[in-house]
ChimeraX commands (.cxc) that place a marker at each C-alpha (Angstrom):
marker #1 position 0.00,0.00,0.00 radius 0.5
marker #1 position 1.29,3.47,-0.89 radius 0.5
marker #1 position 1.88,5.77,2.09 radius 0.5
marker #1 position 2.84,9.41,2.62 radius 0.5
marker #1 position 4.81,11.08,5.40 radius 0.5
marker #1 position 4.96,14.88,5.73 radius 0.5
marker #1 position 7.75,16.67,7.62 radius 0.5
marker #1 position 9.09,20.18,8.01 radius 0.5
marker #1 position 12.85,20.40,7.48 radius 0.5
marker #1 position 14.82,23.47,8.56 radius 0.5
marker #1 position 18.43,23.49,7.31 radius 0.5
marker #1 position 20.75,26.29,8.44 radius 0.5
marker #1 position 24.32,27.12,7.56 radius 0.5
marker #1 position 26.97,27.54,10.25 radius 0.5
marker #1 position 28.14,31.01,11.34 radius 0.5
marker #1 position 31.03,32.88,9.78 radius 0.5
marker #1 position 34.65,31.73,10.05 radius 0.5
marker #1 position 38.00,33.34,9.32 radius 0.5
marker #1 position 38.24,31.29,6.13 radius 0.5
marker #1 position 34.82,32.55,5.03 radius 0.5
marker #1 position 36.05,36.12,5.38 radius 0.5
marker #1 position 39.24,35.31,3.48 radius 0.5
marker #1 position 37.15,33.50,0.81 radius 0.5
marker #1 position 39.17,30.31,1.21 radius 0.5
marker #1 position 37.74,26.98,0.18 radius 0.5
marker #1 position 36.92,25.46,3.53 radius 0.5
marker #1 position 35.41,22.10,2.68 radius 0.5
marker #1 position 35.92,19.50,5.37 radius 0.5
marker #1 position 38.69,21.31,7.21 radius 0.5
marker #1 position 37.56,21.69,10.83 radius 0.5
marker #1 position 37.66,25.49,11.02 radius 0.5
marker #1 position 35.97,27.10,14.09 radius 0.5
marker #1 position 33.64,30.09,14.11 radius 0.5
marker #1 position 35.22,33.54,14.19 radius 0.5
marker #1 position 34.18,35.85,17.02 radius 0.5
marker #1 position 33.05,38.56,17.35 radius 0.5
marker #1 position 32.36,38.53,13.58 radius 0.5
marker #1 position 29.94,35.57,13.78 radius 0.5
marker #1 position 27.91,36.94,16.66 radius 0.5
marker #1 position 25.41,39.16,14.81 radius 0.5
marker #1 position 24.33,36.43,12.42 radius 0.5
marker #1 position 24.05,33.84,15.18 radius 0.5
marker #1 position 21.95,36.16,17.31 radius 0.5
marker #1 position 19.56,36.77,14.41 radius 0.5
marker #1 position 19.30,33.04,13.78 radius 0.5
marker #1 position 18.76,32.30,17.46 radius 0.5
marker #1 position 15.95,34.85,17.60 radius 0.5
marker #1 position 14.35,33.38,14.48 radius 0.5
marker #1 position 14.34,29.88,16.00 radius 0.5
marker #1 position 13.62,30.88,19.60 radius 0.5
marker #1 position 10.02,29.64,19.63 radius 0.5
marker #1 position 10.60,26.59,17.44 radius 0.5
marker #1 position 10.29,23.07,18.84 radius 0.5
marker #1 position 12.02,20.29,16.93 radius 0.5
marker #1 position 11.43,16.56,17.13 radius 0.5
marker #1 position 14.90,15.69,15.84 radius 0.5
marker #1 position 18.16,17.61,15.33 radius 0.5
marker #1 position 20.99,16.66,13.00 radius 0.5
marker #1 position 24.34,18.46,12.78 radius 0.5
marker #1 position 27.42,18.08,10.66 radius 0.5
marker #1 position 30.12,16.70,12.92 radius 0.5
marker #1 position 32.48,19.56,12.01 radius 0.5
marker #1 position 33.18,21.98,14.83 radius 0.5
marker #1 position 31.73,25.11,13.22 radius 0.5
marker #1 position 28.31,23.47,12.94 radius 0.5
marker #1 position 28.35,22.14,16.49 radius 0.5
marker #1 position 29.32,25.63,17.72 radius 0.5
marker #1 position 26.46,27.13,15.75 radius 0.5
marker #1 position 23.98,24.67,17.24 radius 0.5
marker #1 position 25.17,25.46,20.77 radius 0.5
marker #1 position 24.95,29.19,20.12 radius 0.5
marker #1 position 21.43,29.24,18.74 radius 0.5
marker #1 position 20.22,27.05,21.62 radius 0.5
marker #1 position 18.04,25.00,19.31 radius 0.5
marker #1 position 18.83,21.74,21.10 radius 0.5
marker #1 position 15.88,21.75,23.47 radius 0.5
marker #1 position 15.78,19.48,26.49 radius 0.5
marker #1 position 14.95,15.92,25.57 radius 0.5
marker #1 position 15.76,16.30,21.84 radius 0.5
marker #1 position 18.57,14.03,20.71 radius 0.5
marker #1 position 21.28,15.63,18.54 radius 0.5
marker #1 position 22.71,13.27,15.92 radius 0.5
marker #1 position 26.18,14.19,14.64 radius 0.5
marker #1 position 26.02,13.34,10.96 radius 0.5
marker #1 position 29.15,13.11,8.74 radius 0.5
marker #1 position 26.90,12.95,5.67 radius 0.5
marker #1 position 26.00,16.60,6.35 radius 0.5
marker #1 position 29.61,17.72,5.93 radius 0.5
marker #1 position 30.54,20.26,3.29 radius 0.5
marker #1 position 31.76,19.11,-0.13 radius 0.5
marker #1 position 35.29,17.73,0.14 radius 0.5
marker #1 position 37.34,20.31,-1.78 radius 0.5
marker #1 position 40.46,18.15,-1.73 radius 0.5
marker #1 position 43.47,20.01,-3.14 radius 0.5
marker #1 position 41.52,23.29,-3.21 radius 0.5
marker #1 position 40.96,23.46,0.56 radius 0.5
marker #1 position 42.71,26.40,2.20 radius 0.5
marker #1 position 43.20,28.17,-1.13 radius 0.5
marker #1 position 41.56,31.24,-2.66 radius 0.5
marker #1 position 40.46,31.85,-6.23 radius 0.5
marker #1 position 43.59,33.76,-7.24 radius 0.5
marker #1 position 45.73,30.77,-6.25 radius 0.5
marker #1 position 43.66,28.39,-8.38 radius 0.5
marker #1 position 42.33,30.34,-11.37 radius 0.5
marker #1 position 45.12,29.38,-13.78 radius 0.5
marker #1 position 45.04,25.65,-13.06 radius 0.5
marker #1 position 43.42,23.68,-15.91 radius 0.5
marker #1 position 41.68,21.20,-13.60 radius 0.5
marker #1 position 40.24,24.08,-11.56 radius 0.5
marker #1 position 38.93,25.83,-14.68 radius 0.5
marker #1 position 37.40,22.53,-15.82 radius 0.5
marker #1 position 35.71,22.11,-12.43 radius 0.5
marker #1 position 34.27,25.64,-12.58 radius 0.5
marker #1 position 33.05,25.11,-16.15 radius 0.5
marker #1 position 31.36,21.86,-15.13 radius 0.5
marker #1 position 29.41,23.71,-12.38 radius 0.5
marker #1 position 30.90,21.40,-9.78 radius 0.5
marker #1 position 30.11,18.15,-11.58 radius 0.5
marker #1 position 33.73,17.15,-12.19 radius 0.5
marker #1 position 35.49,15.52,-9.26 radius 0.5
marker #1 position 37.94,17.79,-7.45 radius 0.5
marker #1 position 41.48,16.37,-7.29 radius 0.5
marker #1 position 41.66,14.60,-3.93 radius 0.5
marker #1 position 38.05,15.55,-3.19 radius 0.5
marker #1 position 34.45,15.00,-4.25 radius 0.5
marker #1 position 32.15,15.78,-7.15 radius 0.5
marker #1 position 28.69,17.30,-6.75 radius 0.5
marker #1 position 27.24,13.89,-7.61 radius 0.5
marker #1 position 29.10,12.30,-4.69 radius 0.5
marker #1 position 27.77,14.99,-2.35 radius 0.5
marker #1 position 24.25,14.42,-3.64 radius 0.5
marker #1 position 24.59,10.67,-3.10 radius 0.5
marker #1 position 25.46,11.01,0.58 radius 0.5
marker #1 position 22.71,13.59,1.07 radius 0.5
marker #1 position 20.21,11.26,-0.58 radius 0.5
marker #1 position 21.28,8.48,1.79 radius 0.5
marker #1 position 20.81,10.84,4.73 radius 0.5
marker #1 position 17.36,11.90,3.51 radius 0.5
marker #1 position 16.25,8.27,3.32 radius 0.5
marker #1 position 17.54,7.77,6.87 radius 0.5
marker #1 position 15.54,10.84,7.96 radius 0.5
marker #1 position 12.43,9.28,6.42 radius 0.5
marker #1 position 13.01,5.97,8.19 radius 0.5
marker #1 position 13.56,7.69,11.54 radius 0.5
marker #1 position 10.50,9.89,11.06 radius 0.5
marker #1 position 8.33,6.87,10.30 radius 0.5
marker #1 position 9.55,5.03,13.38 radius 0.5
marker #1 position 9.72,7.92,15.86 radius 0.5
marker #1 position 7.00,10.36,14.76 radius 0.5
marker #1 position 9.60,13.01,13.89 radius 0.5
marker #1 position 7.68,15.67,12.01 radius 0.5
marker #1 position 9.83,18.76,12.51 radius 0.5
marker #1 position 13.56,18.45,11.89 radius 0.5
marker #1 position 16.53,20.81,12.21 radius 0.5
marker #1 position 19.78,20.29,10.33 radius 0.5
marker #1 position 22.86,22.46,10.98 radius 0.5
marker #1 position 25.14,22.12,8.01 radius 0.5
marker #1 position 27.14,23.91,5.29 radius 0.5
marker #1 position 26.58,26.17,2.31 radius 0.5
marker #1 position 27.31,23.51,-0.30 radius 0.5
marker #1 position 24.91,21.08,1.35 radius 0.5
marker #1 position 22.07,23.62,1.42 radius 0.5
marker #1 position 22.82,24.53,-2.20 radius 0.5
marker #1 position 22.36,20.89,-3.24 radius 0.5
marker #1 position 19.21,20.53,-1.12 radius 0.5
marker #1 position 17.80,23.64,-2.80 radius 0.5
marker #1 position 18.64,22.20,-6.21 radius 0.5
marker #1 position 16.89,18.99,-5.12 radius 0.5
marker #1 position 13.73,20.57,-3.71 radius 0.5
marker #1 position 13.46,23.94,-5.46 radius 0.5
marker #1 position 14.90,22.95,-8.89 radius 0.5
marker #1 position 17.25,25.93,-8.88 radius 0.5
marker #1 position 20.32,26.50,-11.00 radius 0.5
marker #1 position 23.63,25.86,-9.21 radius 0.5
marker #1 position 24.48,29.56,-8.94 radius 0.5
marker #1 position 21.07,30.47,-7.47 radius 0.5
marker #1 position 21.18,28.08,-4.52 radius 0.5
marker #1 position 23.63,29.80,-2.18 radius 0.5
marker #1 position 22.78,31.00,1.34 radius 0.5
marker #1 position 24.83,33.23,3.64 radius 0.5
marker #1 position 26.35,32.14,6.94 radius 0.5
marker #1 position 23.82,31.69,9.79 radius 0.5
marker #1 position 20.97,31.54,7.28 radius 0.5
marker #1 position 19.08,28.70,5.68 radius 0.5
marker #1 position 15.86,27.31,4.27 radius 0.5
marker #1 position 12.61,25.80,5.53 radius 0.5
marker #1 position 10.90,23.12,3.44 radius 0.5
marker #1 position 7.62,21.27,3.76 radius 0.5
marker #1 position 8.37,17.82,2.40 radius 0.5
marker #1 position 6.30,14.74,1.73 radius 0.5
marker #1 position 7.94,11.32,1.56 radius 0.5
marker #1 position 5.84,9.15,-0.70 radius 0.5
marker #1 position 6.25,5.39,-0.56 radius 0.5
marker #1 position 4.69,3.53,-3.48 radius 0.5
marker #1 position 3.10,0.09,-3.50 radius 0.5
marker #1 position 6.51,-1.48,-4.22 radius 0.5
marker #1 position 8.07,0.14,-1.15 radius 0.5
marker #1 position 10.11,2.69,-3.11 radius 0.5
marker #1 position 10.19,6.12,-1.48 radius 0.5
marker #1 position 10.95,9.65,-2.68 radius 0.5
marker #1 position 10.72,13.19,-1.32 radius 0.5
marker #1 position 8.59,15.94,-2.84 radius 0.5
marker #1 position 8.59,19.59,-1.76 radius 0.5
marker #1 position 5.41,21.66,-1.44 radius 0.5
marker #1 position 6.84,24.88,0.04 radius 0.5
marker #1 position 10.15,26.63,0.68 radius 0.5
marker #1 position 11.07,29.80,2.55 radius 0.5
marker #1 position 14.09,31.62,3.96 radius 0.5
marker #1 position 15.40,31.26,7.52 radius 0.5
marker #1 position 15.40,33.79,9.13 radius 0.5
marker #1 position 12.16,34.76,7.39 radius 0.5
marker #1 position 12.48,37.55,4.84 radius 0.5
marker #1 position 9.94,39.61,2.96 radius 0.5
marker #1 position 9.03,37.90,-0.34 radius 0.5
marker #1 position 11.37,35.01,0.52 radius 0.5
marker #1 position 8.85,32.23,-0.15 radius 0.5
marker #1 position 9.40,30.39,-3.40 radius 0.5
marker link #1:1,2 radius 0.2
marker link #1:2,3 radius 0.2
marker link #1:3,4 radius 0.2
marker link #1:4,5 radius 0.2
marker link #1:5,6 radius 0.2
marker link #1:6,7 radius 0.2
marker link #1:7,8 radius 0.2
marker link #1:8,9 radius 0.2
marker link #1:9,10 radius 0.2
marker link #1:10,11 radius 0.2
marker link #1:11,12 radius 0.2
marker link #1:12,13 radius 0.2
marker link #1:13,14 radius 0.2
marker link #1:14,15 radius 0.2
marker link #1:15,16 radius 0.2
marker link #1:16,17 radius 0.2
marker link #1:17,18 radius 0.2
marker link #1:18,19 radius 0.2
marker link #1:19,20 radius 0.2
marker link #1:20,21 radius 0.2
marker link #1:21,22 radius 0.2
marker link #1:22,23 radius 0.2
marker link #1:23,24 radius 0.2
marker link #1:24,25 radius 0.2
marker link #1:25,26 radius 0.2
marker link #1:26,27 radius 0.2
marker link #1:27,28 radius 0.2
marker link #1:28,29 radius 0.2
marker link #1:29,30 radius 0.2
marker link #1:30,31 radius 0.2
marker link #1:31,32 radius 0.2
marker link #1:32,33 radius 0.2
marker link #1:33,34 radius 0.2
marker link #1:34,35 radius 0.2
marker link #1:35,36 radius 0.2
marker link #1:36,37 radius 0.2
marker link #1:37,38 radius 0.2
marker link #1:38,39 radius 0.2
marker link #1:39,40 radius 0.2
marker link #1:40,41 radius 0.2
marker link #1:41,42 radius 0.2
marker link #1:42,43 radius 0.2
marker link #1:43,44 radius 0.2
marker link #1:44,45 radius 0.2
marker link #1:45,46 radius 0.2
marker link #1:46,47 radius 0.2
marker link #1:47,48 radius 0.2
marker link #1:48,49 radius 0.2
marker link #1:49,50 radius 0.2
marker link #1:50,51 radius 0.2
marker link #1:51,52 radius 0.2
marker link #1:52,53 radius 0.2
marker link #1:53,54 radius 0.2
marker link #1:54,55 radius 0.2
marker link #1:55,56 radius 0.2
marker link #1:56,57 radius 0.2
marker link #1:57,58 radius 0.2
marker link #1:58,59 radius 0.2
marker link #1:59,60 radius 0.2
marker link #1:60,61 radius 0.2
marker link #1:61,62 radius 0.2
marker link #1:62,63 radius 0.2
marker link #1:63,64 radius 0.2
marker link #1:64,65 radius 0.2
marker link #1:65,66 radius 0.2
marker link #1:66,67 radius 0.2
marker link #1:67,68 radius 0.2
marker link #1:68,69 radius 0.2
marker link #1:69,70 radius 0.2
marker link #1:70,71 radius 0.2
marker link #1:71,72 radius 0.2
marker link #1:72,73 radius 0.2
marker link #1:73,74 radius 0.2
marker link #1:74,75 radius 0.2
marker link #1:75,76 radius 0.2
marker link #1:76,77 radius 0.2
marker link #1:77,78 radius 0.2
marker link #1:78,79 radius 0.2
marker link #1:79,80 radius 0.2
marker link #1:80,81 radius 0.2
marker link #1:81,82 radius 0.2
marker link #1:82,83 radius 0.2
marker link #1:83,84 radius 0.2
marker link #1:84,85 radius 0.2
marker link #1:85,86 radius 0.2
marker link #1:86,87 radius 0.2
marker link #1:87,88 radius 0.2
marker link #1:88,89 radius 0.2
marker link #1:89,90 radius 0.2
marker link #1:90,91 radius 0.2
marker link #1:91,92 radius 0.2
marker link #1:92,93 radius 0.2
marker link #1:93,94 radius 0.2
marker link #1:94,95 radius 0.2
marker link #1:95,96 radius 0.2
marker link #1:96,97 radius 0.2
marker link #1:97,98 radius 0.2
marker link #1:98,99 radius 0.2
marker link #1:99,100 radius 0.2
marker link #1:100,101 radius 0.2
marker link #1:101,102 radius 0.2
marker link #1:102,103 radius 0.2
marker link #1:103,104 radius 0.2
marker link #1:104,105 radius 0.2
marker link #1:105,106 radius 0.2
marker link #1:106,107 radius 0.2
marker link #1:107,108 radius 0.2
marker link #1:108,109 radius 0.2
marker link #1:109,110 radius 0.2
marker link #1:110,111 radius 0.2
marker link #1:111,112 radius 0.2
marker link #1:112,113 radius 0.2
marker link #1:113,114 radius 0.2
marker link #1:114,115 radius 0.2
marker link #1:115,116 radius 0.2
marker link #1:116,117 radius 0.2
marker link #1:117,118 radius 0.2
marker link #1:118,119 radius 0.2
marker link #1:119,120 radius 0.2
marker link #1:120,121 radius 0.2
marker link #1:121,122 radius 0.2
marker link #1:122,123 radius 0.2
marker link #1:123,124 radius 0.2
marker link #1:124,125 radius 0.2
marker link #1:125,126 radius 0.2
marker link #1:126,127 radius 0.2
marker link #1:127,128 radius 0.2
marker link #1:128,129 radius 0.2
marker link #1:129,130 radius 0.2
marker link #1:130,131 radius 0.2
marker link #1:131,132 radius 0.2
marker link #1:132,133 radius 0.2
marker link #1:133,134 radius 0.2
marker link #1:134,135 radius 0.2
marker link #1:135,136 radius 0.2
marker link #1:136,137 radius 0.2
marker link #1:137,138 radius 0.2
marker link #1:138,139 radius 0.2
marker link #1:139,140 radius 0.2
marker link #1:140,141 radius 0.2
marker link #1:141,142 radius 0.2
marker link #1:142,143 radius 0.2
marker link #1:143,144 radius 0.2
marker link #1:144,145 radius 0.2
marker link #1:145,146 radius 0.2
marker link #1:146,147 radius 0.2
marker link #1:147,148 radius 0.2
marker link #1:148,149 radius 0.2
marker link #1:149,150 radius 0.2
marker link #1:150,151 radius 0.2
marker link #1:151,152 radius 0.2
marker link #1:152,153 radius 0.2
marker link #1:153,154 radius 0.2
marker link #1:154,155 radius 0.2
marker link #1:155,156 radius 0.2
marker link #1:156,157 radius 0.2
marker link #1:157,158 radius 0.2
marker link #1:158,159 radius 0.2
marker link #1:159,160 radius 0.2
marker link #1:160,161 radius 0.2
marker link #1:161,162 radius 0.2
marker link #1:162,163 radius 0.2
marker link #1:163,164 radius 0.2
marker link #1:164,165 radius 0.2
marker link #1:165,166 radius 0.2
marker link #1:166,167 radius 0.2
marker link #1:167,168 radius 0.2
marker link #1:168,169 radius 0.2
marker link #1:169,170 radius 0.2
marker link #1:170,171 radius 0.2
marker link #1:171,172 radius 0.2
marker link #1:172,173 radius 0.2
marker link #1:173,174 radius 0.2
marker link #1:174,175 radius 0.2
marker link #1:175,176 radius 0.2
marker link #1:176,177 radius 0.2
marker link #1:177,178 radius 0.2
marker link #1:178,179 radius 0.2
marker link #1:179,180 radius 0.2
marker link #1:180,181 radius 0.2
marker link #1:181,182 radius 0.2
marker link #1:182,183 radius 0.2
marker link #1:183,184 radius 0.2
marker link #1:184,185 radius 0.2
marker link #1:185,186 radius 0.2
marker link #1:186,187 radius 0.2
marker link #1:187,188 radius 0.2
marker link #1:188,189 radius 0.2
marker link #1:189,190 radius 0.2
marker link #1:190,191 radius 0.2
marker link #1:191,192 radius 0.2
marker link #1:192,193 radius 0.2
marker link #1:193,194 radius 0.2
marker link #1:194,195 radius 0.2
marker link #1:195,196 radius 0.2
marker link #1:196,197 radius 0.2
marker link #1:197,198 radius 0.2
marker link #1:198,199 radius 0.2
marker link #1:199,200 radius 0.2
marker link #1:200,201 radius 0.2
marker link #1:201,202 radius 0.2
marker link #1:202,203 radius 0.2
marker link #1:203,204 radius 0.2
marker link #1:204,205 radius 0.2
marker link #1:205,206 radius 0.2
marker link #1:206,207 radius 0.2
marker link #1:207,208 radius 0.2
marker link #1:208,209 radius 0.2
marker link #1:209,210 radius 0.2
marker link #1:210,211 radius 0.2
marker link #1:211,212 radius 0.2
marker link #1:212,213 radius 0.2
marker link #1:213,214 radius 0.2
marker link #1:214,215 radius 0.2
marker link #1:215,216 radius 0.2
marker link #1:216,217 radius 0.2
view
């Protein structure tokens, strides 16, 4: 028998770091938040989520996401926080720690840019590999929601992850899916399981977090 499961997923990007300010490819390097620079964004995010109650919380296991989660105080009493490596940023391999001017003349970097992230980065991942681990995580979210009645979910993650989730749920072009630090998206999602037991997510609404005027798409 076909069944449907509807959840609300809020995915937010970590606060600002020194490498964000320097425009360095950060990837899976475990770079901490930068204070006081990160404080304003984190305060705005904390205020936006202050009255929210989540059934489940997932966080990238990288330090900057765990710091962000602690700062916004979204981990309410009794809500388990799952540290999730599949929510890590794209692995930028040889590009991590570098800025555009250090890479722009390298043929493999130009090819990666021209492919809109689809080519695999030397020593790192391709966009397809990132999507594959996110898809595996989304199926795990569905399974947990079905078993535990999780209907409202928070994920603290990275810009590249949210970009791919926006491409997945909002059918945006690669360049249109970015979000700033300490910001994110809210989706209403339905997980449909057909008569053969195959499941897939569909999105019925999307909006900015913190909420913005005319942000709903």
